[in-house]
Structure formats: structure tokens, C-alpha cells
C-alpha positions in Angstrom: 223.9 237.5 103.0 225.3 236.7 106.4 222.5 234.4 107.1 222.9 232.7 103.8 226.7 232.2 104.1 226.2 230.8 107.7 223.4 228.6 106.5 225.6 227.3 103.6 228.4 226.5 106.2 226.0 224.7 108.3 224.7 222.5 105.4 228.3 221.8 104.5 229.1 220.7 108.0 226.1 218.5 108.1 226.9 217.0 104.9 230.4 216.3 105.8 229.2 214.7 109.1 226.7 212.6 107.3 229.4 211.5 104.8 231.8 210.6 107.7 229.0 208.5 109.5 228.0 206.7 106.3 231.8 206.1 105.4 232.3 204.7 108.9 229.3 202.6 108.7 230.3 201.1 105.5 233.9 200.4 106.6 232.4 198.7 109.7 230.1 196.7 107.7 233.0 195.6 105.4 235.0 194.7 108.4 232.1 192.9 109.9 231.6 190.9 106.6 235.3 190.2 106.5 235.2 188.8 110.0 231.9 187.6 110.3 232.0 183.8 109.5 235.2 181.8 108.5 236.1 178.3 107.6 239.6 178.5 109.2 241.0 177.1 106.0 241.3 173.6 104.5 242.1 172.0 108.0 239.6 174.0 109.7 236.9 172.6 107.5 238.1 169.1 107.9 238.0 169.1 111.7 234.7 171.0 111.7 233.3 168.3 109.5 234.7 165.6 111.9 233.4 167.5 115.0 229.9 167.9 113.6 229.8 164.1 113.0 231.2 163.4 116.3 234.4 161.9 114.9 237.0 164.3 116.5 236.3 166.3 119.6 239.5 167.9 121.1 243.2 168.1 121.7 244.5 168.9 125.1 247.8 169.8 127.0 247.9 169.7 130.8 250.5 171.3 132.9 251.0 170.0 136.4 252.3 172.6 139.0 253.4 172.2 142.6 252.7 175.2 144.8 254.2 176.1 148.2 252.1 179.2 149.5 252.5 180.2 153.2 248.7 180.5 153.9 245.2 179.7 152.6 244.5 183.4 151.6 247.4 183.4 149.1 246.2 180.3 147.5 242.7 182.1 147.1 244.7 185.1 145.7 246.2 182.6 143.1 242.7 181.8 141.8 242.0 185.5 141.0 245.4 185.9 139.5 244.9 183.0 137.2 241.5 184.6 136.0 243.3 187.8 135.2 246.1 185.7 133.4 243.6 184.0 131.5 241.7 187.0 130.2 245.1 188.6 129.2 245.9 185.4 127.3 242.6 185.5 125.5 243.4 189.0 124.3 246.9 188.0 123.0 245.6 185.1 120.9 243.1 185.7 118.0 242.5 181.9 117.9 240.9 181.9 121.4 238.2 184.2 120.2 236.7 181.9 117.8 234.0 179.4 118.4 231.5 177.2 116.3 228.8 179.3 114.3 225.4 178.4 113.7 226.0 179.1 110.0 227.2 176.4 107.8 228.7 176.1 104.3 228.0 172.8 102.4 226.7 171.3 105.6 229.9 172.0 107.5 229.7 174.6 110.4 231.8 177.7 110.1 233.7 179.7 112.8 232.5 183.1 114.3 234.3 185.6 116.4 233.1 185.4 120.2 232.7 188.9 121.9 231.5 187.9 125.2 233.4 185.5 127.4 231.4 184.1 130.4 233.6 182.6 133.1 231.6 179.3 133.1 232.1 178.8 129.4 235.9 178.8 129.6 237.1 178.2 133.3 236.2 175.2 135.6 237.7 174.6 139.0 237.5 171.1 140.3 238.7 169.6 143.7 240.5 166.3 143.1 238.6 164.7 146.0 235.3 165.2 144.1 236.5 163.4 141.1 234.7 159.9 140.6 232.5 160.9 143.7 233.3 161.9 147.2 235.0 158.7 148.7 238.4 159.6 147.4 240.8 160.3 150.3 242.2 163.7 150.6 245.5 164.3 149.1 245.1 161.5 146.5 247.3 162.7 143.7 247.5 159.6 141.3 247.0 159.9 137.5 243.5 158.3 138.0 242.1 161.7 138.9 243.5 163.5 135.8 242.7 160.8 133.6 239.1 160.7 134.6 239.1 164.7 134.0 240.6 164.3 130.7 238.2 161.4 129.8 235.2 163.5 130.5 236.6 166.5 128.7 237.5 164.6 125.6 234.1 162.9 125.4 232.4 166.5 125.0 231.4 168.2 121.9 231.7 172.1 121.6 228.4 174.1 121.7 227.6 176.6 119.2 228.4 180.4 119.5 230.6 179.8 122.6 234.5 179.7 122.6 235.9 176.3 121.2 238.3 175.8 124.1 238.1 175.5 127.9 240.6 175.6 130.8 240.0 173.1 133.8 241.9 173.7 137.1 242.2 170.4 139.2 243.4 171.1 142.6 245.1 168.4 144.8 245.4 170.3 148.3 247.8 168.8 151.0 246.9 168.3 154.6 249.3 170.5 156.3 247.5 173.8 157.4 250.6 175.5 158.8 252.4 175.5 155.4 250.0 174.3 152.8 251.4 172.7 149.6 249.4 171.7 146.9 249.5 170.2 143.4 247.4 171.8 140.5 246.7 170.6 137.1 245.8 173.2 134.4 244.0 171.4 131.6 243.7 173.2 128.2 241.0 171.5 125.9 240.7 172.9 122.5 238.9 172.3 119.1 241.6 171.0 116.7 240.5 173.5 114.0 241.8 176.5 116.1 244.8 174.6 117.8 247.3 172.0 117.3 249.5 170.4 120.1 252.0 173.1 120.0 249.4 175.6 120.5 248.5 174.0 123.9 252.0 174.7 124.9 251.7 178.2 123.7 248.6 178.6 125.8 250.3 177.5 129.0 253.4 179.7 128.2 251.2 182.9 127.8 249.2 182.0 130.9 252.3 181.9 133.1 253.7 184.9 131.4 250.6 186.7 132.3 250.3 185.5 135.8 250.7 188.3 138.3 250.2 187.1 141.9 249.6 190.6 143.5 246.4 191.2 141.7 243.9 192.5 144.6 241.2 193.6 142.1 238.8 190.7 141.4 238.7 189.7 137.7 235.3 191.1 136.1 233.2 188.8 134.2 231.9 188.5 131.5 235.0 189.7 129.4 233.7 191.8 126.7 236.0 192.1 123.6 234.4 194.2 120.7 237.2 194.9 118.6 237.6 192.6 115.5 240.6 190.6 115.0 241.9 188.8 111.9 241.3 184.8 112.4 244.5 182.9 112.9 246.5 182.4 109.6 245.9 179.0 107.9 248.5 176.8 106.6 247.6 177.6 102.9 247.9 181.2 103.6 251.5 180.8 104.4 252.6 178.1 102.2 251.4 177.2 98.6 250.3 173.6 99.4 247.0 173.4 97.6 247.9 174.0 93.8 250.7 171.4 93.4 249.9 169.1 90.5 253.1 166.9 90.8 253.0 163.2 90.6 253.5 162.7 94.3 250.7 165.2 95.2 248.1 163.8 92.8 248.8 159.8 93.1 246.6 158.4 95.7 248.5 157.2 98.7 249.1 153.5 99.1 247.1 152.2 101.9 245.7 148.9 100.7 248.2 146.7 102.7 246.4 144.6 105.3 246.6 145.9 109.0 245.2 145.3 112.3 243.0 148.3 113.3 240.9 147.3 116.3 237.1 147.6 116.0 235.3 148.9 113.1 234.5 152.8 112.7 231.3 153.5 114.5 228.4 154.6 112.2 226.8 156.4 115.3 229.7 158.3 117.0 227.4 160.7 118.7 225.8 157.9 120.7 227.4 156.5 123.8 230.8 157.8 122.9 233.5 157.5 125.6 237.2 158.7 125.3 239.8 156.8 127.3 243.1 157.8 128.7 246.0 156.0 130.2 249.1 157.8 131.3 252.6 156.6 131.4 255.3 158.5 133.1 259.1 157.9 132.5 261.1 159.7 135.3 263.7 162.3 134.2 266.7 160.2 135.3 266.0 157.1 133.1 264.7 159.4 130.2 268.0 161.2 130.3 269.8 157.7 129.9 267.5 156.9 127.1 268.3 160.0 125.3 271.9 159.2 125.3 271.4 155.7 124.1 269.4 157.0 121.3 272.2 159.3 120.3 274.7 156.5 120.5 272.4 154.2 118.3 271.8 156.9 115.8 268.0 156.9 116.3 265.3 159.5 117.3 263.2 159.2 120.3 260.1 159.1 118.1 261.8 156.3 115.9 262.4 154.2 119.2 259.0 154.9 120.5 257.5 153.5 117.2 259.6 150.4 117.5 258.7 149.7 121.1 255.0 150.4 120.3 255.1 147.9 117.6 256.9 145.3 119.7 254.6 145.8 122.7 251.4 145.7 120.5 252.5 142.7 118.5 252.9 140.7 121.6 249.7 141.9 123.3 247.2 141.4 120.5 246.0 137.8 120.5 244.3 137.7 117.3 246.0 137.6 113.8 248.2 140.7 113.1 248.6 141.1 109.4 250.6 144.3 109.8 250.6 147.8 111.4 250.2 151.2 109.6 251.3 154.0 111.9 250.4 157.6 111.5 253.1 160.3 112.5 251.9 163.9 112.7 254.3 166.8 112.5 254.4 170.5 112.8 254.5 172.5 109.6 255.5 175.7 111.5 259.1 175.8 110.1 257.4 176.3 106.7 254.6 178.6 107.7 256.9 180.8 109.8 254.6 180.6 112.5 256.4 180.6 116.1 255.9 178.2 118.8 254.2 180.9 120.7 251.2 181.2 118.4 247.8 179.4 118.7 247.2 177.9 115.3 246.7 174.6 113.5 249.6 174.0 111.3 250.2 170.4 111.0 250.7 167.5 108.6 251.3 163.9 108.9 253.0 160.8 107.1 252.3 157.1 107.5 254.5 154.0 107.8 253.8 150.2 107.2 255.2 147.4 109.3 254.6 144.2 107.7 253.7 140.8 109.2 257.2 139.5 108.7 258.7 142.5 110.7 256.4 141.8 113.5 257.0 138.1 113.5 260.8 138.7 114.2 259.9 139.9 117.6 257.8 137.0 118.4 260.3 134.6 117.3 263.0 135.8 119.8 263.1 135.8 123.6 261.5 138.6 125.5 264.3 140.9 126.7 267.1 139.1 124.7 269.9 140.9 123.0 268.4 139.7 119.6 265.0 141.3 120.4 266.9 144.6 121.4 268.7 144.6 118.0 265.4 144.0 116.3 264.0 147.1 118.1 267.0 149.2 117.1 267.0 148.2 113.5 263.2 149.1 113.3 263.8 152.3 115.1 266.5 153.3 112.6 264.1 152.5 109.8 261.3 154.6 111.3 263.8 157.5 112.2 265.0 157.5 108.5 261.6 157.2 107.0 260.1 160.1 109.1 263.1 162.4 108.5 262.8 161.9 104.6 259.1 162.4 104.5 259.0 165.4 106.5 261.5 167.0 104.2 259.2 166.4 101.2 256.7 168.9 102.7 254.5 170.6 101.3 254.3 167.7 98.7 251.7 165.3 99.7 250.8 167.2 102.8 247.7 166.8 104.8 246.1 170.1 103.4 247.0 169.0 99.8 245.3 165.7 100.1 242.3 167.4 101.9 241.9 170.0 99.2 241.6 167.1 96.6 238.4 165.8 98.3 235.2 167.2 96.7 233.0 166.7 99.6 234.9 166.4 102.9 231.6 165.8 105.0 230.4 162.9 102.8 233.9 161.4 102.8 234.0 161.5 106.6 230.5 160.2 106.8 231.2 157.4 104.5 233.8 155.8 107.0 230.9 154.7 109.3 231.0 150.9 109.6 234.2 150.5 107.7 237.6 148.8 108.7 240.2 151.1 110.0 243.1 151.7 107.8 245.5 152.8 110.4 246.7 151.0 113.6 248.0 153.8 115.8 249.2 157.3 115.7 252.5 158.7 117.6 252.5 162.4 118.2 255.5 163.7 119.9 255.6 167.5 120.9 259.3 167.2 122.1 261.1 168.8 125.0 259.6 172.0 126.3 261.2 174.9 128.1 258.8 177.8 127.2 256.4 177.5 130.2 258.0 179.5 133.1 255.8 180.3 136.3 256.7 183.8 137.8 260.1 184.0 139.4 260.0 183.7 143.3 256.4 182.8 143.1 256.9 179.3 144.8 255.1 177.8 141.8 257.1 175.1 139.8 256.1 173.2 136.6 256.2 169.5 137.3 255.3 167.8 134.1 253.2 168.1 130.9 250.7 165.6 129.5 249.5 165.8 125.9 246.2 163.9 125.1 243.5 163.8 122.3 240.2 162.4 122.3 239.8 158.7 121.3 239.7 158.6 117.6 236.5 157.4 116.0 237.4 157.1 112.3 241.2 157.4 112.6 243.8 155.0 114.3 242.6 152.6 116.9 245.1 154.0 119.5 246.8 157.3 119.9 250.2 157.6 121.7 250.8 161.3 122.7 254.2 162.3 124.0 255.7 165.4 125.7 258.6 166.2 128.2 259.8 169.2 130.2 263.4 170.1 129.7 265.5 168.0 132.0 262.2 166.6 133.5 259.8 163.7 133.1 258.7 162.2 129.9 254.9 161.4 129.5 253.0 159.4 127.1 249.1 159.2 127.0 247.5 156.4 125.3 244.1 157.4 124.0 241.3 155.3 122.5 237.5 155.2 122.1 236.2 152.8 124.5 235.2 149.5 122.8 237.6 149.7 119.9 240.6 148.2 121.6 240.5 145.7 124.6 241.5 147.6 127.7 243.9 144.6 128.6 245.9 145.3 125.5 246.1 148.9 126.4 247.4 148.0 129.8 249.8 145.5 128.4 251.2 148.0 126.2 251.3 150.7 128.9 253.4 148.4 131.1 255.7 147.3 128.4 256.5 150.9 127.4 257.1 151.9 131.1 259.3 149.0 131.6 261.4 149.2 128.3 261.8 153.0 128.3 263.0 152.9 131.8 265.5 150.0 131.4 266.5 150.5 127.7 
């Protein structure tokens, strides 16, 4: 009987163990199925479709730091510390764990969770002297170096089964060996499906928060992350923006007014595509004066920028200009309850039309006159009011709502090839930033931020991307696809922006 009882206990224990193994395996398969391949929502599908067609490649935020470290060995330690900080940042943000899958749904690539991060896939270090060849003088810290790095990065497409983002470190080392000082650009490129502009700021904030200079142990690569994480929340998971059937959401947007839109949309955007960048910097002192004048005139900085861009472009374009249609993206995080510290894509946009008659007012008055300035302020007030009114209407007529009504988003994007553009320019302003804080006592100081996007293939002819550090410089990057807008027009607009914003 003892043998029979012990045998029964043994069988029961084996059965229980087998049941536990099967249950664990089933639960794991459920989790794998849940996390296997995802669309990243309506916006994720849209940007995945545009990416696979070569129409949109990346958004980017660059942080420039000045570094004063006592010797070369500590500069080398900084490299290792940044790698540790990068690994910690990846583990904090689920969006950084996703890349383009080789699986598709209705022809649009899905996204899958990455478990192995190789250093060369997500981190690149560049000496500024080696940008544009080897003939650059040591210590050259001009915007030309950063612009070239940005142009190269924005021209690339994301490979499958790799992280859909990358950090590039550009080092500008000084000549003084006794007390080396240097400038360093940390450039964060990302697929727009996983990150919006504010996400770029969140990346830099996390990186600096995780930076610990005294990290003697070398960072180990590849980084292996086997635990499964939920994908970043989509905009429609947080806000009911897809099911609305009100008149505002179901009426097609009016976009048939005649506009100038540069060259036609390319039918072969994956062939010979080049993204271009021109950076305009307004120093802290004149920008502070500009902020006060905006407050006195009861206009927003975004409204004033719209007005000056319209004025500058109207005077710079030599051909007939029937009107402009401007796009203003805005963050939906206030509605989705996503914090500025999260890496997500929670955006929408609105459009504004500027008629031929409005633009003619600027041509009919003397450049720099009080009459011209009053026209600029009047247009700035109109933009300020219109933007504020339309933002309050969210989620009605939101970007996600409109896209959800398109039956075949891939075909919709594809059909734009060869057509005229419906939009003239986009103005995206990330605002004033104070969340990026290098470690105290580290002799690392944040200098400025630069926000860029790839040159739009099927969107507006030009992109104006703005950001400032709290109490610091204000930067505007002008981005475009080479050949869509004459470079002389871009340069004239850049110089006009620089002059007017510094003397307004």
C-alpha cells in the first residue's frame, strides 16, 4: 500500500507540474500574440504607409551641449557614461523598443518589439572635422556641420527588424589640450509612428537624467531585453476620436482654394531623395524682447511666425502666388493625459488659408515701414485667434478622425504622386523647454535645441520647425526636399526671418 500511495503522490506531482508548464506556456503564447506585431494605431498606420512609400522618414530633436572637462580621459569616460545612459533610457520607454516588422497588414508594415539592441544600430559618434570630408578646420563649429548630419539622417529609411530610432553624437573638440573644452550635438532621429516632436525632448530629458559620469564599468553590448512590454498608448486609446459622426467630422475639409505649393509631389520618392536643412538662430536677448512685444500686441509667437513667414515667402517667390495654405501641428497630450516625459505620437493639426489679397498688402507697402509692421501684426492676430479656436475643437476634425475615414490609406498616399501640393508650408513650434537638465556639477551645459523633420515629399513644400530653451536661444529649422523649392527662396526667407525676429 505504501508503494501505491507514494506512486499516486508522484503521479499527482507530475500532473501538477505538467499542468503548470502548460499553463505558463499558454500564458506566454497569449502574451506573445498580444505583443507580437502591432499597428501603433491610426497615426502609426499612416506614418508606416508614408514611410514604406518614401514620403516621410523621420522627425528629430538635437541638443547642443558645451563641455568643460579637465582632461582627455574624462572626455572618454563621458562616452561610456552616455552609453550607460542610453541603455537606461531604452528601458524606460516602451516606444524605443519598437521597430518596423517584416509583416504587413493591407500592404502596410506593422511594428514589432525589438529584444536585441546592437550599438551600431542605435548609436553613432562623428567627429565634426570628418563631416563633408577631411578638409574642415579643427574647431569649426558652424551650423553647416550639424545641417549636413541632419540632412544625411533625414534622407535615410528605417530598416526592418531594427529599432526605429537612432542617436548620433557629433563632437566639436577644442584645441586647448591643458583644459579641453568641447561642444557636442546629441541628435535623436525617430520614425514618426513612435515619436512626435515632444518625444524628442522626452528622450533628451531621460538621457540627461540617466547620465552618471562615474561609471567605470564599460557598457555591455548588445543590450538584451527579453521582457515583454505594452506598446506606447495610441491617441484613440486615450480619446474617443474615431467614432464621431457630427457634421464637423464628416464634412470634407475645404482645401480647394488656389495656393502656391512649390514643385509637384514626386511619383518616385525613394529614388534620388535628398532632405535639406537650413538653421536660423535668434539669440536669447532679442528673443526675450520679441516675447514682450508679442504680449503687448496680444499675439502668440506662433501667430507672429506665421505672419512673418507669409510676408517673407510672398516677397521671395518670383512666380505668381495665388495664396498660401499653412499647416499648424499641435500636441494632443492635454487631452490624452500623456505627460511631456513620454515617448508617444499624440498629435493633430489644423490648416489656415492666406489669400492673394492678404499677401498683396505686403507687396503694396514699403519694406520695413510702419504700415508693413501693422499688416504683420494684423495677420499675426488672425493666426493667433484661428489657431486657438481650432485647437479647442479637438477631438472634432482631428488628424486621427480624418485618417480613420480613409478606406485605403496606402492607396490614398500613393495616389498623390505627380499631383500639385495642397499646402504651402508647415509651422511646428515645440515651445520653451526647461526639462533637459545635465547632471549638477558636471560642467555640461545645455546650449540650444534644434527641431527638424525630413523634407516633405507629399506634404507642404516647406517645414518651419521651432523650439527654444527657457531663457535661451530660439531656433527655427527650415526643411524641404531638394528640388521642390528653389534654394534662393529658402535663403531669402531664412535671412528675412533672422532680421525681422531680431529687430521686431
